[in-house]
C-alpha positions as CSV (number, residue, x, y, z in Angstrom):
1,M,-7.8,-16.7,3.0
2,E,-11.5,-16.2,3.4
3,A,-12.0,-13.1,5.6
4,P,-13.8,-9.9,4.7
5,V,-11.0,-7.5,5.6
6,V,-9.5,-4.5,3.9
7,F,-5.8,-4.0,4.3
8,L,-4.4,-0.5,3.7
9,C,-0.7,0.0,2.8
10,R,0.8,3.5,2.8
11,N,3.6,3.4,0.3
12,N,5.8,6.5,0.1
13,G,8.5,4.8,-1.9
14,W,10.9,4.3,1.0
15,A,11.7,1.5,3.4
16,I,13.7,2.3,6.6
17,G,16.7,4.1,5.3
18,A,16.5,3.1,1.7
19,P,14.2,3.5,-1.3
20,I,12.0,0.5,-2.0
21,T,13.8,-0.1,-5.3
22,Q,16.7,-1.3,-3.2
23,Q,14.4,-3.5,-1.1
24,F,12.6,-5.4,-3.9
25,R,12.2,-5.5,-7.6
26,S,8.4,-5.8,-8.0
27,D,6.1,-3.0,-9.0
28,G,5.0,-1.7,-5.6
29,V,3.2,-3.6,-2.9
30,V,0.1,-4.4,-4.9
31,V,1.7,-7.4,-6.7
32,K,2.6,-8.9,-3.3
33,G,-1.1,-9.1,-2.4
34,Q,-1.9,-10.6,-5.8
35,A,0.8,-13.2,-5.2
36,Y,-1.1,-14.4,-2.2
37,G,-4.4,-14.4,-4.1
38,I,-5.6,-11.2,-2.5
39,R,-7.5,-8.8,-4.8
40,S,-5.4,-5.6,-4.8
41,I,-6.0,-2.0,-5.8
42,R,-3.4,0.8,-6.2
43,V,-4.6,4.4,-5.7
44,N,-2.9,7.8,-5.5
45,G,-2.6,8.4,-1.8
46,N,-2.4,12.1,-2.3
47,D,-6.0,12.2,-3.8
48,A,-8.4,12.0,-0.8
49,L,-11.4,11.4,-3.0
50,A,-9.7,8.5,-4.9
51,V,-8.7,6.9,-1.5
52,Y,-12.2,7.3,-0.2
53,N,-13.7,5.8,-3.4
54,A,-11.2,2.9,-3.3
55,V,-12.0,2.1,0.3
56,C,-15.8,2.2,-0.4
57,V,-15.4,-0.2,-3.3
58,A,-13.0,-2.5,-1.4
59,R,-15.3,-2.6,1.6
60,E,-18.3,-3.6,-0.5
61,K,-16.3,-6.3,-2.3
62,A,-14.9,-7.6,0.9
63,I,-18.3,-7.9,2.5
64,N,-20.1,-9.3,-0.6
65,E,-17.4,-11.7,-1.6
66,Q,-16.1,-12.6,1.9
67,R,-12.5,-12.1,0.7
68,P,-9.7,-9.8,1.7
69,I,-8.6,-6.8,-0.4
70,L,-5.4,-4.9,-0.3
71,I,-5.3,-1.2,-1.1
72,E,-1.8,0.3,-1.8
73,M,-1.9,4.1,-1.3
74,S,1.1,5.5,-3.2
75,F,2.5,8.7,-2.0
76,G,5.5,10.8,-3.1
77,A,8.1,10.9,-0.3
78,F,7.8,14.3,1.3
79,Q,10.2,13.2,4.0
80,G,12.1,10.0,4.2
81,E,11.5,7.4,6.9
82,V,13.7,7.7,10.0
83,G,15.9,4.6,10.5
84,D,18.1,3.6,13.4
85,G,20.7,6.1,14.4
86,G,18.6,9.1,13.3
87,F,19.4,8.7,9.5
88,V,16.7,10.3,7.4
89,A,16.4,8.8,4.0
90,G,16.2,11.2,1.1
91,K,18.5,13.9,2.7
C-alpha cells in the first residue's frame, strides 16, 4: 500500500456489546496495522495535545514517505457502545 493517508482509530475498549478482549487477543488495534505493513502509533486519546502531536508527526511521515499510517487513540470507556436491541455494554 503506497498512499499518503493517516487512518484514525478511536478505541474505547469496547466492540458492539462486548469488550474487545472478547473480540480478539491482540494488544489493541495498532498491531493489526503493523500486520499489514502500515506504520502504527498508539496515543492516549484523552490527551488532546498528545493526539495533536501524533497527527502532526503522522501527517509529515505520510507525506514525506508516501505511506499510510494508523493512529490508535485509546480511550477509557465512559459509556459502552450501543448494540442491537438497545443493550449498552458496561452496564
